[in-house]
N, CA and C atoms as a LAMMPS dump frame, in Angstrom:
ITEM: TIMESTEP
0
ITEM: NUMBER OF ATOMS
519
ITEM: BOX BOUNDS ff ff ff
-5.0000000000000000e+02 5.0000000000000000e+02
-5.0000000000000000e+02 5.0000000000000000e+02
-5.0000000000000000e+02 5.0000000000000000e+02
ITEM: ATOMS id mol type element x y z
1 1 1 N 231.304 406.918 -380.121
2 1 2 C 230.371 406.307 -379.198
3 1 3 C 231.07 405.991 -377.88
4 2 1 N 232.268 405.417 -378.011
5 2 2 C 233.008 405.043 -376.804
6 2 3 C 233.392 406.279 -376
7 3 1 N 233.798 407.345 -376.67
8 3 2 C 234.177 408.558 -375.952
9 3 3 C 232.958 409.198 -375.284
10 4 1 N 231.779 409.071 -375.884
11 4 2 C 230.561 409.595 -375.279
12 4 3 C 230.236 408.818 -374.014
13 5 1 N 230.372 407.495 -374.058
14 5 2 C 230.103 406.659 -372.888
15 5 3 C 231.086 406.986 -371.775
16 6 1 N 232.357 407.219 -372.134
17 6 2 C 233.364 407.575 -371.129
18 6 3 C 233.036 408.931 -370.502
19 7 1 N 232.604 409.88 -371.326
20 7 2 C 232.267 411.205 -370.818
21 7 3 C 231.072 411.136 -369.871
22 8 1 N 230.085 410.332 -370.234
23 8 2 C 228.915 410.172 -369.369
24 8 3 C 229.329 409.504 -368.06
25 9 1 N 230.145 408.471 -368.145
26 9 2 C 230.623 407.775 -366.951
27 9 3 C 231.4 408.702 -366.04
28 10 1 N 232.291 409.527 -366.64
29 10 2 C 233.076 410.477 -365.851
30 10 3 C 232.16 411.507 -365.196
31 11 1 N 231.148 411.955 -365.926
32 11 2 C 230.192 412.919 -365.369
33 11 3 C 229.431 412.338 -364.185
34 12 1 N 229.041 411.06 -364.289
35 12 2 C 228.331 410.411 -363.181
36 12 3 C 229.234 410.26 -361.959
37 13 1 N 230.495 409.955 -362.178
38 13 2 C 231.444 409.844 -361.07
39 13 3 C 231.603 411.189 -360.38
40 14 1 N 231.728 412.264 -361.177
41 14 2 C 231.863 413.595 -360.591
42 14 3 C 230.608 413.984 -359.811
43 15 1 N 229.429 413.668 -360.346
44 15 2 C 228.19 413.963 -359.635
45 15 3 C 228.102 413.164 -358.343
46 16 1 N 228.531 411.909 -358.38
47 16 2 C 228.514 411.088 -357.172
48 16 3 C 229.412 411.698 -356.112
49 17 1 N 230.516 412.293 -356.524
50 17 2 C 231.416 412.937 -355.577
51 17 3 C 230.783 414.143 -354.914
52 18 1 N 229.796 414.738 -355.548
53 18 2 C 229.109 415.889 -354.983
54 18 3 C 227.903 415.488 -354.146
55 19 1 N 227.52 414.22 -354.196
56 19 2 C 226.344 413.778 -353.45
57 19 3 C 226.573 413.94 -351.957
58 20 1 N 225.511 414.212 -351.266
59 20 2 C 225.597 414.367 -349.814
60 20 3 C 225.774 413 -349.167
61 21 1 N 226.693 412.937 -348.245
62 21 2 C 226.905 411.726 -347.472
63 21 3 C 226.072 411.866 -346.208
64 22 1 N 225.268 410.843 -345.886
65 22 2 C 224.441 410.971 -344.69
66 22 3 C 225.3 411.145 -343.448
67 23 1 N 224.859 411.991 -342.534
68 23 2 C 225.593 412.229 -341.293
69 23 3 C 225.485 411.005 -340.396
70 24 1 N 226.553 410.714 -339.705
71 24 2 C 226.53 409.642 -338.734
72 24 3 C 225.822 410.196 -337.505
73 25 1 N 224.753 409.549 -337.105
74 25 2 C 223.977 410.062 -335.984
75 25 3 C 224.229 409.294 -334.704
76 26 1 N 224.842 408.148 -334.797
77 26 2 C 225.008 407.33 -333.608
78 26 3 C 226.431 406.899 -333.365
79 27 1 N 226.597 406.195 -332.27
80 27 2 C 227.908 405.704 -331.864
81 27 3 C 228.006 404.197 -331.996
82 28 1 N 227.072 403.591 -332.724
83 28 2 C 227.135 402.145 -332.905
84 28 3 C 226.805 401.768 -334.336
85 29 1 N 227.284 400.598 -334.703
86 29 2 C 226.985 400.027 -336.001
87 29 3 C 225.588 399.424 -335.901
88 30 1 N 224.616 400.061 -336.529
89 30 2 C 223.228 399.614 -336.397
90 30 3 C 222.954 398.304 -337.129
91 31 1 N 223.933 397.806 -337.883
92 31 2 C 223.784 396.49 -338.501
93 31 3 C 224.039 395.377 -337.481
94 32 1 N 224.63 395.73 -336.346
95 32 2 C 224.894 394.767 -335.282
96 32 3 C 223.618 394.556 -334.475
97 33 1 N 223.305 393.307 -334.205
98 33 2 C 222.117 392.997 -333.408
99 33 3 C 222.335 393.505 -331.988
100 34 1 N 221.284 394.063 -331.408
101 34 2 C 221.339 394.605 -330.054
102 34 3 C 220.163 394.032 -329.261
103 35 1 N 220.391 393.826 -327.967
104 35 2 C 219.326 393.292 -327.125
105 35 3 C 219.448 393.848 -325.716
106 36 1 N 218.305 394.024 -325.078
107 36 2 C 218.328 394.396 -323.667
108 36 3 C 218.479 393.118 -322.852
109 37 1 N 218.938 393.286 -321.613
110 37 2 C 219.199 392.12 -320.78
111 37 3 C 217.903 391.478 -320.285
112 38 1 N 217.893 390.168 -320.22
113 38 2 C 216.748 389.442 -319.669
114 38 3 C 216.836 389.397 -318.148
115 39 1 N 217.965 389.805 -317.592
116 39 2 C 218.193 389.801 -316.15
117 39 3 C 217.571 391.032 -315.471
118 40 1 N 217.056 391.954 -316.249
119 40 2 C 216.565 393.223 -315.71
120 40 3 C 215.403 393.035 -314.74
121 41 1 N 215.479 393.766 -313.603
122 41 2 C 214.392 393.84 -312.631
123 41 3 C 214.272 395.302 -312.22
124 42 1 N 213.13 395.919 -312.494
125 42 2 C 212.941 397.349 -312.236
126 42 3 C 213.208 397.704 -310.778
127 43 1 N 212.778 396.852 -309.85
128 43 2 C 212.961 397.149 -308.432
129 43 3 C 214.436 397.17 -308.054
130 44 1 N 215.225 396.273 -308.619
131 44 2 C 216.656 396.232 -308.311
132 44 3 C 217.418 397.329 -309.042
133 45 1 N 216.907 397.768 -310.187
134 45 2 C 217.55 398.823 -310.954
135 45 3 C 217.244 400.199 -310.36
136 46 1 N 216.171 400.299 -309.621
137 46 2 C 215.749 401.58 -309.04
138 46 3 C 216.83 402.145 -308.126
139 47 1 N 216.852 403.47 -308.046
140 47 2 C 217.78 404.15 -307.155
141 47 3 C 218.784 404.985 -307.917
142 48 1 N 219.825 405.375 -307.198
143 48 2 C 220.828 406.298 -307.723
144 48 3 C 221.976 405.574 -308.421
145 49 1 N 222.352 406.129 -309.568
146 49 2 C 223.471 405.629 -310.367
147 49 3 C 224.412 406.792 -310.67
148 50 1 N 225.696 406.512 -310.688
149 50 2 C 226.716 407.467 -311.097
150 50 3 C 227.064 407.161 -312.547
151 51 1 N 227.162 408.181 -313.376
152 51 2 C 227.563 407.978 -314.771
153 51 3 C 229.088 407.894 -314.788
154 52 1 N 229.6 406.703 -315.07
155 52 2 C 231.047 406.492 -315.067
156 52 3 C 231.66 406.739 -316.443
157 53 1 N 230.83 406.602 -317.507
158 53 2 C 231.301 406.88 -318.869
159 53 3 C 230.096 407.22 -319.736
160 54 1 N 230.336 408.126 -320.697
161 54 2 C 229.267 408.551 -321.607
162 54 3 C 229.91 409.108 -322.869
163 55 1 N 229.091 409.331 -323.882
164 55 2 C 229.559 409.939 -325.122
165 55 3 C 229.514 411.456 -324.984
166 56 1 N 230.212 412.176 -325.858
167 56 2 C 230.364 413.635 -325.709
168 56 3 C 229.082 414.432 -325.516
169 57 1 N 227.992 414.064 -326.157
170 57 2 C 226.77 414.849 -326.021
171 57 3 C 226.209 414.785 -324.6
172 58 1 N 226.659 413.824 -323.798
173 58 2 C 226.239 413.717 -322.407
174 58 3 C 227.406 413.959 -321.453
175 59 1 N 228.368 414.765 -321.879
176 59 2 C 229.552 415.035 -321.046
177 59 3 C 229.197 415.7 -319.73
178 60 1 N 228.058 416.374 -319.669
179 60 2 C 227.654 417.041 -318.427
180 60 3 C 226.8 416.154 -317.521
181 61 1 N 226.505 414.936 -317.951
182 61 2 C 225.66 414.032 -317.175
183 61 3 C 226.47 413.394 -316.052
184 62 1 N 226.004 413.55 -314.831
185 62 2 C 226.737 413.035 -313.662
186 62 3 C 226.042 411.864 -312.993
187 63 1 N 224.706 411.828 -313.069
188 63 2 C 223.985 410.766 -312.384
189 63 3 C 222.622 410.52 -312.985
190 64 1 N 222.084 409.355 -312.657
191 64 2 C 220.755 408.955 -313.105
192 64 3 C 220.073 408.304 -311.909
193 65 1 N 218.825 408.677 -311.675
194 65 2 C 218.029 408.034 -310.636
195 65 3 C 216.819 407.412 -311.299
196 66 1 N 216.654 406.118 -311.078
197 66 2 C 215.504 405.402 -311.629
198 66 3 C 214.461 405.23 -310.534
199 67 1 N 213.229 405.599 -310.829
200 67 2 C 212.151 405.43 -309.852
201 67 3 C 211.831 403.949 -309.683
202 68 1 N 211.415 403.605 -308.49
203 68 2 C 211.07 402.228 -308.146
204 68 3 C 210.018 401.652 -309.086
205 69 1 N 209.016 402.471 -309.46
206 69 2 C 207.939 401.973 -310.314
207 69 3 C 208.24 402.106 -311.807
208 70 1 N 209.431 402.635 -312.155
209 70 2 C 209.836 402.74 -313.551
210 70 3 C 209.122 403.814 -314.347
211 71 1 N 208.432 404.753 -313.665
212 71 2 C 207.671 405.768 -314.394
213 71 3 C 208.474 407.02 -314.714
214 72 1 N 209.712 407.1 -314.22
215 72 2 C 210.539 408.272 -314.521
216 72 3 C 212.004 407.983 -314.205
217 73 1 N 212.852 408.701 -314.922
218 73 2 C 214.292 408.703 -314.677
219 73 3 C 214.688 410.159 -314.477
220 74 1 N 215.467 410.421 -313.449
221 74 2 C 215.968 411.771 -313.22
222 74 3 C 217.419 411.81 -313.673
223 75 1 N 217.723 412.726 -314.592
224 75 2 C 219.087 412.899 -315.084
225 75 3 C 219.696 414.091 -314.362
226 76 1 N 220.836 413.879 -313.732
227 76 2 C 221.532 414.94 -313
228 76 3 C 222.667 415.455 -313.864
229 77 1 N 222.575 416.735 -314.235
230 77 2 C 223.555 417.345 -315.126
231 77 3 C 224.303 418.457 -314.42
232 78 1 N 225.583 418.601 -314.756
233 78 2 C 226.402 419.694 -314.248
234 78 3 C 226.264 420.84 -315.242
235 79 1 N 225.708 421.949 -314.794
236 79 2 C 225.465 423.087 -315.685
237 79 3 C 225.974 424.374 -315.05
238 80 1 N 226.356 425.31 -315.908
239 80 2 C 226.773 426.64 -315.459
240 80 3 C 225.859 427.67 -316.117
241 81 1 N 225.519 428.713 -315.366
242 81 2 C 224.669 429.763 -315.929
243 81 3 C 225.539 430.887 -316.51
244 82 1 N 224.891 431.904 -317.011
245 82 2 C 225.579 433.019 -317.672
246 82 3 C 226.531 433.763 -316.743
247 83 1 N 226.288 433.692 -315.44
248 83 2 C 227.155 434.396 -314.49
249 83 3 C 228.346 433.55 -314.041
250 84 1 N 228.395 432.297 -314.507
251 84 2 C 229.492 431.415 -314.118
252 84 3 C 229.2 430.562 -312.904
253 85 1 N 227.987 430.661 -312.374
254 85 2 C 227.588 429.82 -311.253
255 85 3 C 227.278 428.418 -311.777
256 86 1 N 227.919 427.434 -311.187
257 86 2 C 227.75 426.057 -311.653
258 86 3 C 227.119 425.205 -310.569
259 87 1 N 226.407 424.203 -310.988
260 87 2 C 225.784 423.286 -310.041
261 87 3 C 225.082 422.154 -310.755
262 88 1 N 224.392 421.355 -309.988
263 88 2 C 223.675 420.203 -310.518
264 88 3 C 222.227 420.584 -310.803
265 89 1 N 221.79 420.227 -311.984
266 89 2 C 220.419 420.464 -312.41
267 89 3 C 219.764 419.102 -312.607
268 90 1 N 218.6 418.902 -311.992
269 90 2 C 217.87 417.642 -312.122
270 90 3 C 216.781 417.784 -313.177
271 91 1 N 216.783 416.874 -314.136
272 91 2 C 215.749 416.829 -315.177
273 91 3 C 214.958 415.539 -314.99
274 92 1 N 213.677 415.633 -314.773
275 92 2 C 212.841 414.446 -314.614
276 92 3 C 212.267 414.08 -315.98
277 93 1 N 212.636 412.907 -316.459
278 93 2 C 212.171 412.403 -317.747
279 93 3 C 211.094 411.335 -317.487
280 94 1 N 209.822 411.632 -317.749
281 94 2 C 208.786 410.602 -317.59
282 94 3 C 209.111 409.393 -318.469
283 95 1 N 208.816 408.2 -317.942
284 95 2 C 209.185 406.967 -318.642
285 95 3 C 207.997 406.029 -318.774
286 96 1 N 208.01 405.271 -319.854
287 96 2 C 207.036 404.216 -320.081
288 96 3 C 207.811 402.956 -320.423
289 97 1 N 207.559 401.877 -319.688
290 97 2 C 208.211 400.599 -319.992
291 97 3 C 207.689 400.097 -321.332
292 98 1 N 208.61 399.684 -322.203
293 98 2 C 208.229 399.174 -323.518
294 98 3 C 208.645 397.722 -323.709
295 99 1 N 209.256 397.143 -322.695
296 99 2 C 209.715 395.757 -322.759
297 99 3 C 210.657 395.476 -321.604
298 100 1 N 211.239 394.307 -321.601
299 100 2 C 212.166 393.887 -320.553
300 100 3 C 213.416 394.771 -320.591
301 101 1 N 213.57 395.664 -319.602
302 101 2 C 214.732 396.552 -319.555
303 101 3 C 214.715 397.626 -320.623
304 102 1 N 213.529 397.961 -321.129
305 102 2 C 213.401 398.957 -322.196
306 102 3 C 212.387 400.025 -321.79
307 103 1 N 212.763 401.282 -322.053
308 103 2 C 211.908 402.401 -321.693
309 103 3 C 211.89 403.449 -322.801
310 104 1 N 210.75 404.126 -322.922
311 104 2 C 210.636 405.324 -323.749
312 104 3 C 210.666 406.487 -322.758
313 105 1 N 211.62 407.412 -322.937
314 105 2 C 211.764 408.561 -322.053
315 105 3 C 211.296 409.816 -322.769
316 106 1 N 210.47 410.598 -322.098
317 106 2 C 209.974 411.855 -322.66
318 106 3 C 210.825 413.01 -322.156
319 107 1 N 211.422 413.743 -323.069
320 107 2 C 212.256 414.89 -322.744
321 107 3 C 211.386 415.969 -322.101
322 108 1 N 211.733 416.399 -320.878
323 108 2 C 210.906 417.411 -320.222
324 108 3 C 210.891 418.752 -320.964
325 109 1 N 211.914 419.019 -321.78
326 109 2 C 211.942 420.268 -322.54
327 109 3 C 211.216 420.126 -323.875
328 110 1 N 210.861 418.89 -324.222
329 110 2 C 210.192 418.638 -325.492
330 110 3 C 211.135 418.583 -326.68
331 111 1 N 212.439 418.665 -326.437
332 111 2 C 213.417 418.724 -327.527
333 111 3 C 213.637 417.376 -328.21
334 112 1 N 214 416.358 -327.462
335 112 2 C 214.348 415.086 -328.101
336 112 3 C 214.112 413.931 -327.142
337 113 1 N 213.026 413.201 -327.346
338 113 2 C 212.758 412.026 -326.528
339 113 3 C 213.868 411.003 -326.747
340 114 1 N 213.995 410.076 -325.811
341 114 2 C 215.033 409.039 -325.895
342 114 3 C 214.424 407.674 -325.602
343 115 1 N 215.12 406.69 -326.077
344 115 2 C 214.837 405.317 -325.724
345 115 3 C 215.96 404.883 -324.805
346 116 1 N 215.655 404.164 -323.758
347 116 2 C 216.676 403.648 -322.858
348 116 3 C 216.548 402.135 -322.815
349 117 1 N 217.621 401.452 -323.16
350 117 2 C 217.677 400.002 -323.053
351 117 3 C 218.777 399.652 -322.077
352 118 1 N 218.48 398.815 -321.108
353 118 2 C 219.504 398.284 -320.221
354 118 3 C 220.076 397.061 -320.936
355 119 1 N 221.298 397.206 -321.443
356 119 2 C 221.93 396.148 -322.226
357 119 3 C 222.537 395.067 -321.339
358 120 1 N 223.01 395.493 -320.167
359 120 2 C 223.669 394.559 -319.247
360 120 3 C 223.665 395.155 -317.854
361 121 1 N 223.538 394.308 -316.868
362 121 2 C 223.707 394.7 -315.474
363 121 3 C 224.371 393.517 -314.771
364 122 1 N 225.308 393.818 -313.866
365 122 2 C 225.982 392.708 -313.185
366 122 3 C 225.02 392.064 -312.189
367 123 1 N 225.403 390.903 -311.662
368 123 2 C 224.541 390.14 -310.752
369 123 3 C 224.075 390.948 -309.546
370 124 1 N 224.921 391.827 -309.033
371 124 2 C 224.577 392.603 -307.852
372 124 3 C 223.891 393.924 -308.147
373 125 1 N 223.589 394.188 -309.407
374 125 2 C 222.985 395.451 -309.841
375 125 3 C 223.805 396.646 -309.345
376 126 1 N 225.147 396.526 -309.52
377 126 2 C 226.06 397.596 -309.136
378 126 3 C 226.557 398.372 -310.345
379 127 1 N 226.6 397.725 -311.51
380 127 2 C 227.109 398.342 -312.738
381 127 3 C 226.182 397.962 -313.881
382 128 1 N 225.939 398.914 -314.789
383 128 2 C 225.055 398.659 -315.926
384 128 3 C 225.592 399.342 -317.174
385 129 1 N 225.317 398.736 -318.31
386 129 2 C 225.57 399.343 -319.62
387 129 3 C 224.207 399.624 -320.218
388 130 1 N 223.968 400.886 -320.575
389 130 2 C 222.677 401.268 -321.158
390 130 3 C 222.923 402.01 -322.467
391 131 1 N 221.949 401.958 -323.332
392 131 2 C 222.07 402.64 -324.612
393 131 3 C 220.766 402.585 -325.361
394 132 1 N 220.869 402.71 -326.658
395 132 2 C 219.702 402.734 -327.513
396 132 3 C 220.04 402.086 -328.857
397 133 1 N 219.073 401.427 -329.476
398 133 2 C 219.35 400.742 -330.735
399 133 3 C 219.942 401.623 -331.835
400 134 1 N 219.539 402.901 -331.904
401 134 2 C 220.09 403.755 -332.957
402 134 3 C 221.496 404.24 -332.622
403 135 1 N 221.96 403.983 -331.402
404 135 2 C 223.332 404.324 -331.023
405 135 3 C 223.58 405.795 -330.782
406 136 1 N 222.541 406.581 -330.658
407 136 2 C 222.731 408.025 -330.441
408 136 3 C 223.406 408.31 -329.114
409 137 1 N 223.287 407.41 -328.142
410 137 2 C 223.929 407.617 -326.856
411 137 3 C 224.125 406.279 -326.16
412 138 1 N 224.97 406.287 -325.163
413 138 2 C 225.218 405.117 -324.33
414 138 3 C 225.94 405.561 -323.07
415 139 1 N 225.685 404.865 -321.987
416 139 2 C 226.302 405.196 -320.708
417 139 3 C 226.77 403.937 -320.007
418 140 1 N 227.757 404.091 -319.166
419 140 2 C 228.106 403.073 -318.182
420 140 3 C 227.735 403.675 -316.836
421 141 1 N 226.84 402.992 -316.137
422 141 2 C 226.355 403.449 -314.841
423 141 3 C 226.912 402.558 -313.744
424 142 1 N 227.132 403.146 -312.57
425 142 2 C 227.617 402.378 -311.424
426 142 3 C 227.012 402.972 -310.165
427 143 1 N 226.922 402.188 -309.145
428 143 2 C 226.372 402.67 -307.874
429 143 3 C 227.391 403.512 -307.11
430 144 1 N 228.663 403.468 -307.538
431 144 2 C 229.728 404.168 -306.822
432 144 3 C 230.555 405.009 -307.791
433 145 1 N 231.204 406.045 -307.265
434 145 2 C 232.046 406.914 -308.1
435 145 3 C 233.399 406.291 -308.421
436 146 1 N 233.773 405.229 -307.721
437 146 2 C 235.07 404.599 -307.981
438 146 3 C 234.971 403.105 -307.707
439 147 1 N 236.033 402.405 -308.097
440 147 2 C 236.083 400.963 -307.875
441 147 3 C 235.353 400.194 -308.959
442 148 1 N 235.343 398.893 -308.794
443 148 2 C 234.637 398.031 -309.734
444 148 3 C 235.234 398.014 -311.126
445 149 1 N 236.555 398.12 -311.217
446 149 2 C 237.208 398.175 -312.529
447 149 3 C 236.829 396.992 -313.406
448 150 1 N 236.68 395.811 -312.816
449 150 2 C 236.312 394.625 -313.591
450 150 3 C 234.904 394.763 -314.167
451 151 1 N 233.991 395.34 -313.401
452 151 2 C 232.617 395.538 -313.884
453 151 3 C 232.551 396.627 -314.945
454 152 1 N 233.338 397.696 -314.768
455 152 2 C 233.378 398.774 -315.771
456 152 3 C 233.927 398.203 -317.081
457 153 1 N 234.967 397.374 -316.983
458 153 2 C 235.538 396.731 -318.179
459 153 3 C 234.497 395.831 -318.839
460 154 1 N 233.73 395.098 -318.046
461 154 2 C 232.689 394.228 -318.596
462 154 3 C 231.62 395.051 -319.302
463 155 1 N 231.239 396.187 -318.718
464 155 2 C 230.241 397.061 -319.347
465 155 3 C 230.752 397.581 -320.691
466 156 1 N 232.038 397.938 -320.752
467 156 2 C 232.637 398.382 -322.012
468 156 3 C 232.575 397.257 -323.049
469 157 1 N 232.867 396.042 -322.628
470 157 2 C 232.821 394.89 -323.54
471 157 3 C 231.408 394.68 -324.071
472 158 1 N 230.412 394.865 -323.217
473 158 2 C 229.018 394.701 -323.64
474 158 3 C 228.66 395.758 -324.685
475 159 1 N 229.055 397.007 -324.443
476 159 2 C 228.795 398.049 -325.436
477 159 3 C 229.484 397.708 -326.756
478 160 1 N 230.717 397.266 -326.688
479 160 2 C 231.471 396.882 -327.882
480 160 3 C 230.758 395.741 -328.611
481 161 1 N 230.342 394.715 -327.88
482 161 2 C 229.644 393.567 -328.452
483 161 3 C 228.359 393.993 -329.15
484 162 1 N 227.695 395.002 -328.6
485 162 2 C 226.443 395.495 -329.182
486 162 3 C 226.665 396.523 -330.287
487 163 1 N 227.901 396.636 -330.769
488 163 2 C 228.195 397.463 -331.935
489 163 3 C 228.615 398.881 -331.642
490 164 1 N 228.772 399.231 -330.374
491 164 2 C 229.184 400.597 -330.038
492 164 3 C 230.654 400.825 -330.349
493 165 1 N 230.96 401.999 -330.871
494 165 2 C 232.336 402.45 -331.09
495 165 3 C 232.786 403.076 -329.776
496 166 1 N 233.762 402.486 -329.131
497 166 2 C 234.2 402.951 -327.818
498 166 3 C 235.194 404.105 -327.89
499 167 1 N 235.575 404.496 -329.095
500 167 2 C 236.575 405.557 -329.278
501 167 3 C 236.221 406.835 -328.537
502 168 1 N 234.962 407.244 -328.583
503 168 2 C 234.549 408.513 -327.983
504 168 3 C 233.843 408.347 -326.627
505 169 1 N 233.748 407.118 -326.141
506 169 2 C 233.18 406.894 -324.829
507 169 3 C 234.191 407.363 -323.795
508 170 1 N 233.817 408.346 -322.999
509 170 2 C 234.771 408.963 -322.084
510 170 3 C 234.35 408.791 -320.628
511 171 1 N 235.351 408.666 -319.766
512 171 2 C 235.095 408.624 -318.329
513 171 3 C 234.539 409.966 -317.914
514 172 1 N 233.622 409.946 -316.983
515 172 2 C 233.068 411.194 -316.471
516 172 3 C 233.916 411.679 -315.302
517 173 1 N 234.001 413.012 -315.129
518 173 2 C 234.814 413.537 -314.008
519 173 3 C 234.219 413.202 -312.658
């Protein structure tokens, strides 16, 4: 009887070893509470932003422009065509406000809609940390291509506080 129980137990352990492990889809610990900033003002957030840091899936993202009325975000990507010609491609993502500093973005290609949450913005609306509750992406945005090291560090701290793994968050060229 005991050997049968051991054999069954060993078989279950071996089967567990063959079980599929769910793929990690995000860059944050979703057990960590996340919140958008209460300081958000659409009019002050509007305009051009430089992507100072992003995760690998957005390595080609160079800039974001938020419309004054919050109805769209334009993502500026660095792309190369089959002939090797490279340049900036603008993608207009229609947006719907879903809360304070929260937007639902519709992918213009229909591939994968996104949620955008403004997690933090400094007092002068010069630097922002944005992401999404599922952690699939996150960015550090700034009004300038350089400077503001203290604000960039603060944005990194905010992402970390909200459960983001900063290991793969990379500076943009």
